[in-house]
mmCIF file of the C-alpha atoms, coordinates in Angstrom:
data_MODEL
# 
_entry.id   MODEL 
# 
loop_
_atom_site.group_PDB 
_atom_site.id 
_atom_site.type_symbol 
_atom_site.label_atom_id 
_atom_site.label_alt_id 
_atom_site.label_comp_id 
_atom_site.label_asym_id 
_atom_site.label_entity_id 
_atom_site.label_seq_id 
_atom_site.pdbx_PDB_ins_code 
_atom_site.Cartn_x 
_atom_site.Cartn_y 
_atom_site.Cartn_z 
_atom_site.occupancy 
_atom_site.B_iso_or_equiv 
_atom_site.pdbx_formal_charge 
_atom_site.auth_seq_id 
_atom_site.auth_comp_id 
_atom_site.auth_asym_id 
_atom_site.auth_atom_id 
_atom_site.pdbx_PDB_model_num 
ATOM 1  C CA . MET A 1 1  ? -13.147 -61.247 -20.375 1.00 0.00 ? 1  MET A CA 1 
ATOM 2  C CA . LEU A 1 2  ? -9.189  -61.712 -20.415 1.00 0.00 ? 2  LEU A CA 1 
ATOM 3  C CA . GLU A 1 3  ? -9.101  -57.985 -19.705 1.00 0.00 ? 3  GLU A CA 1 
ATOM 4  C CA . ASP A 1 4  ? -10.536 -58.548 -16.134 1.00 0.00 ? 4  ASP A CA 1 
ATOM 5  C CA . ALA A 1 5  ? -8.554  -61.215 -15.600 1.00 0.00 ? 5  ALA A CA 1 
ATOM 6  C CA . LYS A 1 6  ? -4.815  -58.438 -16.531 1.00 0.00 ? 6  LYS A CA 1 
ATOM 7  C CA . MET A 1 7  ? -6.518  -55.754 -14.279 1.00 0.00 ? 7  MET A CA 1 
ATOM 8  C CA . MET A 1 8  ? -7.187  -58.219 -11.611 1.00 0.00 ? 8  MET A CA 1 
ATOM 9  C CA . GLU A 1 9  ? -3.566  -59.505 -12.020 1.00 0.00 ? 9  GLU A CA 1 
ATOM 10 C CA . ARG A 1 10 ? -2.497  -56.115 -11.911 1.00 0.00 ? 10 ARG A CA 1 
ATOM 11 C CA . VAL A 1 11 ? -4.329  -55.392 -8.918  1.00 0.00 ? 11 VAL A CA 1 
ATOM 12 C CA . THR A 1 12 ? -3.153  -58.302 -6.705  1.00 0.00 ? 12 THR A CA 1 
ATOM 13 C CA . GLY A 1 13 ? 0.406   -57.204 -8.200  1.00 0.00 ? 13 GLY A CA 1 
ATOM 14 C CA . ALA A 1 14 ? -0.045  -54.276 -6.277  1.00 0.00 ? 14 ALA A CA 1 
ATOM 15 C CA . VAL A 1 15 ? -1.612  -54.723 -3.192  1.00 0.00 ? 15 VAL A CA 1 
ATOM 16 C CA . GLU A 1 16 ? 1.150   -57.658 -2.632  1.00 0.00 ? 16 GLU A CA 1 
ATOM 17 C CA . ARG A 1 17 ? 4.258   -54.890 -3.190  1.00 0.00 ? 17 ARG A CA 1 
ATOM 18 C CA . ARG A 1 18 ? 2.210   -52.428 -1.279  1.00 0.00 ? 18 ARG A CA 1 
ATOM 19 C CA . PRO A 1 19 ? -0.146  -53.283 1.300   1.00 0.00 ? 19 PRO A CA 1 
ATOM 20 C CA . TYR A 1 20 ? 0.149   -50.243 3.701   1.00 0.00 ? 20 TYR A CA 1 
ATOM 21 C CA . LEU A 1 21 ? -0.431  -47.836 0.879   1.00 0.00 ? 21 LEU A CA 1 
ATOM 22 C CA . VAL A 1 22 ? -3.339  -50.362 -0.064  1.00 0.00 ? 22 VAL A CA 1 
ATOM 23 C CA . LEU A 1 23 ? -4.745  -49.722 3.199   1.00 0.00 ? 23 LEU A CA 1 
ATOM 24 C CA . LEU A 1 24 ? -4.295  -45.793 4.017   1.00 0.00 ? 24 LEU A CA 1 
ATOM 25 C CA . CYS A 1 25 ? -5.807  -45.338 0.571   1.00 0.00 ? 25 CYS A CA 1 
ATOM 26 C CA . VAL A 1 26 ? -8.840  -47.603 2.136   1.00 0.00 ? 26 VAL A CA 1 
ATOM 27 C CA . PHE A 1 27 ? -8.978  -45.988 4.917   1.00 0.00 ? 27 PHE A CA 1 
ATOM 28 C CA . LEU A 1 28 ? -9.467  -42.139 3.117   1.00 0.00 ? 28 LEU A CA 1 
ATOM 29 C CA . VAL A 1 29 ? -11.602 -43.523 0.894   1.00 0.00 ? 29 VAL A CA 1 
ATOM 30 C CA . SER A 1 30 ? -13.648 -44.572 3.924   1.00 0.00 ? 30 SER A CA 1 
ATOM 31 C CA . GLY A 1 31 ? -13.298 -41.576 5.765   1.00 0.00 ? 31 GLY A CA 1 
ATOM 32 C CA . PHE A 1 32 ? -14.513 -39.576 3.205   1.00 0.00 ? 32 PHE A CA 1 
ATOM 33 C CA . MET A 1 33 ? -17.546 -41.180 2.865   1.00 0.00 ? 33 MET A CA 1 
ATOM 34 C CA . THR A 1 34 ? -18.163 -40.879 6.272   1.00 0.00 ? 34 THR A CA 1 
ATOM 35 C CA . TYR A 1 35 ? -17.327 -37.482 6.907   1.00 0.00 ? 35 TYR A CA 1 
ATOM 36 C CA . GLY A 1 36 ? -19.864 -37.093 3.722   1.00 0.00 ? 36 GLY A CA 1 
ATOM 37 C CA . VAL A 1 37 ? -22.875 -39.167 4.473   1.00 0.00 ? 37 VAL A CA 1 
ATOM 38 C CA . THR A 1 38 ? -22.599 -37.255 8.239   1.00 0.00 ? 38 THR A CA 1 
ATOM 39 C CA . ARG A 1 39 ? -22.407 -34.175 5.959   1.00 0.00 ? 39 ARG A CA 1 
ATOM 40 C CA . LEU A 1 40 ? -25.507 -35.325 4.038   1.00 0.00 ? 40 LEU A CA 1 
ATOM 41 C CA . ALA A 1 41 ? -27.690 -35.791 6.609   1.00 0.00 ? 41 ALA A CA 1 
ATOM 42 C CA . LEU A 1 42 ? -26.979 -32.821 9.062   1.00 0.00 ? 42 LEU A CA 1 
ATOM 43 C CA . VAL A 1 43 ? -27.695 -31.126 5.947   1.00 0.00 ? 43 VAL A CA 1 
ATOM 44 C CA . ILE A 1 44 ? -31.164 -32.983 4.897   1.00 0.00 ? 44 ILE A CA 1 
ATOM 45 C CA . PHE A 1 45 ? -31.931 -32.276 9.056   1.00 0.00 ? 45 PHE A CA 1 
ATOM 46 C CA . TYR A 1 46 ? -31.540 -28.641 8.531   1.00 0.00 ? 46 TYR A CA 1 
ATOM 47 C CA . ALA A 1 47 ? -33.923 -29.003 5.400   1.00 0.00 ? 47 ALA A CA 1 
ATOM 48 C CA . PHE A 1 48 ? -36.140 -30.077 7.330   1.00 0.00 ? 48 PHE A CA 1 
ATOM 49 C CA . VAL A 1 49 ? -36.099 -28.635 10.757  1.00 0.00 ? 49 VAL A CA 1 
ATOM 50 C CA . ALA A 1 50 ? -36.455 -25.233 8.654   1.00 0.00 ? 50 ALA A CA 1 
ATOM 51 C CA . ALA A 1 51 ? -39.288 -26.588 6.790   1.00 0.00 ? 51 ALA A CA 1 
ATOM 52 C CA . LEU A 1 52 ? -40.851 -27.094 10.801  1.00 0.00 ? 52 LEU A CA 1 
ATOM 53 C CA . VAL A 1 53 ? -40.699 -23.711 11.588  1.00 0.00 ? 53 VAL A CA 1 
ATOM 54 C CA . ILE A 1 54 ? -43.235 -22.946 9.334   1.00 0.00 ? 54 ILE A CA 1 
ATOM 55 C CA . LEU A 1 55 ? -46.014 -24.970 10.747  1.00 0.00 ? 55 LEU A CA 1 
ATOM 56 C CA . PRO A 1 56 ? -48.248 -23.281 13.239  1.00 0.00 ? 56 PRO A CA 1 
ATOM 57 C CA . SER A 1 57 ? -48.323 -25.613 15.635  1.00 0.00 ? 57 SER A CA 1 
ATOM 58 C CA . VAL A 1 58 ? -44.777 -25.112 15.497  1.00 0.00 ? 58 VAL A CA 1 
ATOM 59 C CA . LEU A 1 59 ? -44.622 -21.767 15.938  1.00 0.00 ? 59 LEU A CA 1 
ATOM 60 C CA . VAL A 1 60 ? -47.484 -21.940 19.075  1.00 0.00 ? 60 VAL A CA 1 
ATOM 61 C CA . ILE A 1 61 ? -45.834 -24.529 21.056  1.00 0.00 ? 61 ILE A CA 1 
ATOM 62 C CA . TYR A 1 62 ? -42.576 -22.474 20.124  1.00 0.00 ? 62 TYR A CA 1 
ATOM 63 C CA . ALA A 1 63 ? -44.550 -19.622 21.280  1.00 0.00 ? 63 ALA A CA 1 
ATOM 64 C CA . LEU A 1 64 ? -45.251 -21.185 24.753  1.00 0.00 ? 64 LEU A CA 1 
ATOM 65 C CA . TRP A 1 65 ? -42.059 -22.287 25.934  1.00 0.00 ? 65 TRP A CA 1 
ATOM 66 C CA . LYS A 1 66 ? -40.251 -19.040 25.097  1.00 0.00 ? 66 LYS A CA 1 
ATOM 67 C CA . ARG A 1 67 ? -42.788 -17.500 27.871  1.00 0.00 ? 67 ARG A CA 1 
ATOM 68 C CA . LYS A 1 68 ? -41.546 -19.680 30.431  1.00 0.00 ? 68 LYS A CA 1 
# 
């Protein structure tokens, strides 16, 4: 418990001394998280679409669509 209080004092001291550096770190972490979530969602979506192509109903619809 005492170590947690000391750590919080160190963190608050760092925030008071360099608030812009802390904000920069927060924005960088948020940006990387947003990029990672978007990238992961696209990978999952592409895997889902690739699995759909195997289905016969999708192949029939695609063939009919290409005929137009």
